[in-house]
C-alpha positions as a Python dict, from the first residue, in 0.01 Angstrom:
ca = {
    (1, 'M'): (0, 0, 0),
    (2, 'V'): (292, 74, -96),
    (3, 'I'): (566, -294, -146),
    (4, 'T'): (858, -280, 34),
    (5, 'Q'): (1167, -454, -114),
    (6, 'P'): (1143, -779, 69),
    (7, 'D'): (799, -843, -26),
    (8, 'L'): (852, -741, -373),
    (9, 'E'): (1073, -962, -351),
    (10, 'A'): (841, -1216, -288),
    (11, 'V'): (601, -1108, -566),
    (12, 'E'): (868, -1191, -838),
    (13, 'I'): (990, -1573, -683),
    (14, 'Q'): (544, -1606, -688),
    (15, 'L'): (569, -1507, -1066),
    (16, 'L'): (852, -1685, -1221),
    (17, 'L'): (749, -2005, -985),
    (18, 'D'): (399, -1990, -1119),
    (19, 'G'): (552, -1937, -1451),
    (20, 'L'): (795, -2191, -1491),
    (21, 'F'): (462, -2413, -1363),
    (22, 'R'): (261, -2301, -1673),
    (23, 'H'): (483, -2330, -1898),
    (24, 'Y'): (722, -2639, -1831),
    (25, 'G'): (505, -2827, -1610),
    (26, 'V'): (846, -2792, -1383),
    (27, 'D'): (670, -2698, -1006),
    (28, 'F'): (869, -2554, -729),
    (29, 'R'): (636, -2399, -551),
    (30, 'D'): (588, -2568, -248),
    (31, 'Y'): (1030, -2619, -170),
    (32, 'S'): (1092, -2405, 94),
    (33, 'Y'): (1077, -2070, 49),
    (34, 'P'): (1446, -1960, 211),
    (35, 'S'): (1643, -2290, -54),
    (36, 'I'): (1500, -2148, -351),
    (37, 'R'): (1525, -1809, -231),
    (38, 'R'): (1868, -1858, -240),
    (39, 'R'): (1900, -2089, -493),
    (40, 'I'): (1746, -1817, -721),
    (41, 'R'): (1973, -1522, -575),
    (42, 'N'): (2257, -1780, -702),
    (43, 'M'): (2127, -1818, -1056),
    (44, 'M'): (2062, -1393, -1120),
    (45, 'I'): (2462, -1319, -1046),
    (46, 'D'): (2526, -1644, -1263),
    (47, 'E'): (2324, -1512, -1519),
    (48, 'K'): (2414, -1163, -1446),
    (49, 'L'): (2084, -1056, -1449),
    (50, 'S'): (1914, -722, -1150),
    (51, 'T'): (1632, -878, -1117),
    (52, 'I'): (1423, -1155, -1122),
    (53, 'S'): (1176, -1072, -1316),
    (54, 'A'): (1427, -1031, -1597),
    (55, 'L'): (1584, -1388, -1478),
    (56, 'Q'): (1212, -1516, -1495),
    (57, 'E'): (1167, -1297, -1835),
    (58, 'R'): (1515, -1556, -1949),
    (59, 'L'): (1407, -1876, -1839),
    (60, 'L'): (1096, -1854, -2016),
    (61, 'H'): (1240, -1818, -2355),
    (62, 'D'): (1533, -1937, -2370),
    (63, 'P'): (1566, -2320, -2269),
    (64, 'S'): (1890, -2382, -2248),
    (65, 'C'): (1896, -2127, -1918),
    (66, 'M'): (1568, -2356, -1743),
    (67, 'E'): (1839, -2639, -1787),
    (68, 'R'): (2134, -2488, -1640),
    (69, 'F'): (1837, -2362, -1380),
    (70, 'L'): (1711, -2707, -1316),
    (71, 'L'): (2078, -2802, -1238),
    (72, 'A'): (2077, -2502, -1011),
    (73, 'V'): (1825, -2563, -799),
    (74, 'S'): (1816, -2922, -770),
    (75, 'V'): (2021, -3061, -528),
    (76, 'H'): (2300, -3289, -605),
    (77, 'V'): (2479, -3413, -349),
    (78, 'S'): (2611, -3784, -398),
    (79, 'S'): (2922, -4000, -310),
    (80, 'M'): (2955, -4373, -269),
    (81, 'F'): (2910, -4473, -17),
    (82, 'R'): (2820, -4181, 215),
    (83, 'D'): (2694, -4226, 539),
    (84, 'P'): (2881, -4590, 553),
    (85, 'P'): (2669, -4623, 899),
    (86, 'F'): (2318, -4556, 658),
    (87, 'F'): (2425, -4873, 426),
    (88, 'A'): (2571, -5075, 737),
    (89, 'N'): (2267, -5078, 852),
    (90, 'F'): (2052, -5155, 548),
    (91, 'R'): (2293, -5458, 495),
    (92, 'A'): (2230, -5595, 803),
    (93, 'A'): (1881, -5432, 911),
    (94, 'V'): (1694, -5455, 571),
    (95, 'V'): (1890, -5782, 351),
    (96, 'P'): (1738, -6041, 579),
    (97, 'L'): (1383, -5840, 489),
    (98, 'L'): (1492, -5862, 133),
    (99, 'R'): (1571, -6248, 147),
    (100, 'T'): (1199, -6330, 232),
    (101, 'Y'): (1096, -6218, -145),
    (102, 'P'): (1147, -6436, -463),
    (103, 'Y'): (1192, -6083, -671),
    (104, 'V'): (1355, -5781, -444),
    (105, 'R'): (1161, -5450, -631),
    (106, 'I'): (1329, -5072, -442),
    (107, 'W'): (1276, -4733, -561),
    (108, 'H'): (1535, -4500, -554),
    (109, 'A'): (1355, -4134, -587),
    (110, 'G'): (1599, -3820, -653),
    (111, 'C'): (1890, -4079, -725),
    (112, 'S'): (2105, -3767, -893),
    (113, 'T'): (2412, -3872, -1078),
    (114, 'G'): (2434, -4228, -899),
    (115, 'E'): (2642, -4271, -668),
    (116, 'E'): (2386, -4468, -429),
    (117, 'V'): (2248, -4633, -734),
    (118, 'Y'): (2555, -4827, -749),
    (119, 'S'): (2662, -4838, -465),
    (120, 'L'): (2351, -5018, -338),
    (121, 'A'): (2393, -5237, -676),
    (122, 'I'): (2704, -5355, -505),
    (123, 'L'): (2562, -5489, -216),
    (124, 'L'): (2329, -5641, -368),
    (125, 'S'): (2562, -5771, -545),
    (126, 'E'): (2722, -5889, -267),
    (127, 'E'): (2442, -6020, -36),
    (128, 'G'): (2365, -6250, -377),
    (129, 'L'): (2074, -5995, -456),
    (130, 'L'): (2141, -5849, -693),
    (131, 'E'): (2059, -6056, -993),
    (132, 'R'): (1667, -6069, -867),
    (133, 'S'): (1605, -5759, -772),
    (134, 'K'): (1537, -5452, -985),
    (135, 'L'): (1656, -5075, -944),
    (136, 'Y'): (1388, -4820, -1040),
    (137, 'A'): (1621, -4494, -951),
    (138, 'T'): (1445, -4174, -1075),
    (139, 'D'): (1501, -3811, -1103),
    (140, 'H'): (1324, -3483, -1232),
    (141, 'N'): (1620, -3399, -1395),
    (142, 'E'): (1722, -3590, -1695),
    (143, 'S'): (2101, -3363, -1656),
    (144, 'V'): (2185, -3588, -1402),
    (145, 'L'): (2028, -3886, -1526),
    (146, 'R'): (2217, -3891, -1812),
    (147, 'K'): (2536, -3929, -1558),
    (148, 'A'): (2449, -4156, -1393),
    (149, 'R'): (2311, -4361, -1643),
    (150, 'Q'): (2666, -4367, -1750),
    (151, 'G'): (2767, -4447, -1460),
    (152, 'I'): (3155, -4273, -1456),
    (153, 'Y'): (3271, -4088, -1175),
    (154, 'P'): (3608, -3887, -1111),
    (155, 'L'): (3886, -4099, -991),
    (156, 'S'): (4047, -3882, -748),
    (157, 'A'): (3727, -3963, -534),
    (158, 'M'): (3786, -4322, -545),
    (159, 'K'): (4014, -4289, -227),
    (160, 'L'): (3736, -4195, -52),
    (161, 'Y'): (3388, -4357, -152),
    (162, 'T'): (3671, -4702, -106),
    (163, 'D'): (3678, -4506, 259),
    (164, 'N'): (3351, -4551, 267),
    (165, 'Y'): (3266, -4920, 109),
    (166, 'I'): (3455, -5061, 399),
    (167, 'K'): (3289, -4859, 663),
    (168, 'S'): (3020, -4948, 553),
    (169, 'G'): (3062, -5358, 577),
    (170, 'G'): (3208, -5415, 203),
    (171, 'K'): (3320, -5755, 116),
    (172, 'R'): (3535, -5732, -142),
    (173, 'S'): (3846, -5491, -266),
    (174, 'F'): (3582, -5210, -401),
    (175, 'S'): (3859, -5148, -725),
    (176, 'E'): (3715, -5457, -867),
    (177, 'Y'): (3390, -5309, -981),
    (178, 'Y'): (3517, -4979, -1107),
    (179, 'T'): (3833, -5001, -1421),
    (180, 'A'): (4049, -4681, -1491),
    (181, 'K'): (4058, -4525, -1737),
    (182, 'Y'): (4270, -4224, -1773),
    (183, 'E'): (4134, -4011, -1515),
    (184, 'H'): (3816, -4177, -1468),
    (185, 'A'): (3708, -4492, -1299),
    (186, 'I'): (3396, -4667, -1556),
    (187, 'F'): (3157, -4920, -1312),
    (188, 'A'): (3053, -5230, -1373),
    (189, 'P'): (2813, -5281, -1678),
    (190, 'A'): (2671, -5615, -1508),
    (191, 'L'): (2599, -5308, -1160),
    (192, 'S'): (2315, -5200, -1365),
    (193, 'S'): (2252, -5429, -1534),
    (194, 'N'): (1889, -5499, -1368),
    (195, 'V'): (1859, -5047, -1293),
    (196, 'V'): (1639, -4893, -1483),
    (197, 'F'): (1724, -4472, -1458),
    (198, 'A'): (1438, -4286, -1543),
    (199, 'Q'): (1284, -3897, -1499),
    (200, 'H'): (1034, -3833, -1255),
    (201, 'N'): (905, -3561, -1035),
    (202, 'L'): (796, -3672, -703),
    (203, 'V'): (620, -3275, -722),
    (204, 'G'): (356, -3423, -922),
    (205, 'D'): (422, -3764, -1105),
    (206, 'R'): (189, -4081, -946),
    (207, 'S'): (304, -4385, -834),
    (208, 'F'): (439, -4665, -1133),
    (209, 'N'): (476, -4951, -952),
    (210, 'E'): (483, -5168, -582),
    (211, 'F'): (812, -5146, -380),
    (212, 'N'): (957, -5327, -74),
    (213, 'V'): (1199, -5062, -72),
    (214, 'I'): (1183, -4696, -89),
    (215, 'M'): (1495, -4482, -39),
    (216, 'C'): (1513, -4141, -58),
    (217, 'R'): (1780, -3947, 166),
    (218, 'N'): (1780, -3574, 164),
    (219, 'V'): (1517, -3464, -77),
    (220, 'L'): (1290, -3394, 162),
    (221, 'I'): (1423, -3138, 408),
    (222, 'Y'): (1431, -2874, 74),
    (223, 'F'): (1020, -2857, 67),
    (224, 'N'): (812, -2720, 227),
    (225, 'K'): (546, -2925, 501),
    (226, 'T'): (248, -2936, 234),
    (227, 'L'): (482, -3071, -11),
    (228, 'Q'): (613, -3284, 208),
    (229, 'A'): (284, -3445, 326),
    (230, 'R'): (203, -3494, -83),
    (231, 'V'): (501, -3699, -89),
    (232, 'H'): (529, -3928, 206),
    (233, 'K'): (147, -3983, 80),
    (234, 'L'): (319, -4120, -195),
    (235, 'F'): (528, -4352, -69),
    (236, 'Y'): (295, -4480, 174),
    (237, 'E'): (126, -4569, -140),
    (238, 'S'): (374, -4669, -373),
    (239, 'L'): (540, -4927, -40),
    (240, 'C'): (402, -5298, -10),
    (241, 'Q'): (316, -5425, 259),
    (242, 'L'): (626, -5462, 532),
    (243, 'G'): (788, -5239, 320),
    (244, 'V'): (1042, -5012, 484),
    (245, 'L'): (1113, -4647, 389),
    (246, 'A'): (1466, -4555, 349),
    (247, 'L'): (1539, -4149, 498),
    (248, 'G'): (1764, -3927, 533),
    (249, 'D'): (1965, -3843, 846),
    (250, 'R'): (1797, -3503, 827),
    (251, 'E'): (1407, -3654, 797),
    (252, 'S'): (1144, -3817, 978),
    (253, 'I'): (910, -3930, 901),
    (254, 'K'): (718, -3813, 1264),
    (255, 'F'): (502, -3559, 1247),
    (256, 'S'): (396, -3717, 890),
    (257, 'P'): (-38, -3766, 845),
    (258, 'Y'): (152, -4167, 816),
    (259, 'E'): (356, -4155, 1122),
    (260, 'D'): (130, -4400, 1261),
    (261, 'C'): (118, -4669, 961),
    (262, 'F'): (514, -4752, 1037),
    (263, 'K'): (746, -4825, 1295),
    (264, 'E'): (1102, -4751, 1353),
    (265, 'L'): (1324, -5049, 1256),
    (266, 'V'): (1688, -4829, 1298),
    (267, 'G'): (1652, -4582, 1403),
    (268, 'E'): (1983, -4349, 1372),
    (269, 'S'): (2008, -4493, 1057),
    (270, 'K'): (1543, -4371, 960),
    (271, 'F'): (1442, -4688, 801),
    (272, 'Y'): (1095, -4712, 889),
    (273, 'Q'): (880, -5030, 768),
    (274, 'R'): (511, -4942, 685),
    (275, 'V'): (291, -5210, 939),
    (276, 'K'): (-29, -5069, 825),
}
């Protein structure tokens, strides 16, 4: 049987992903195929390689190339108070629930470079909840976690972030939360004092605590159905009874194995409360 070119590409991609899993323990095998193929092709261009097999060889023998691959394959789109209605609805619908707990645990899965983590910390601070909250901000990529821990972002982005903050229902002057230095905005260390930044892989790692809120926005869209079901199971097992799962605007609990275990809290912003 003659293998056609598209079939050969699929074989090479599968071999590459299998090799990365066996050598590095990083599992992209259940990521959306069109998404992973597009990023692999872009990586080949960046590395000036003509075949996927050549990329595989470089990845397996050059850890620095693997670091670049992790940055290229992962999607790290984030901004402060991104999607302002989400944070407005969090303030209106979720905060009253959190007030009923003596201590609040929140997991932000796939936190990327941390802009939304600091946004949530600001919101909790304004609602008087930050001091009795613990935020666990995780990502599988240590490089973006290093940036998140620093809490330093381009000063040029602050106008957009200020607009988002105001639209989300912010109660103070946004500039009070950061110090401008040269071309950067350095956010107040107090905002991250109750934040734990840690490496965690949704693909293979297990639950590590019980949470009142889990946020995972626009990550599941890059997984295939098998992996989505696995992650939904992880989130379900990690949420306390009446805990809240917050997803991205293109994601849903519907058609997952745990659909009947949740009710919509705020449908337009994809907040789901565990009821079973």
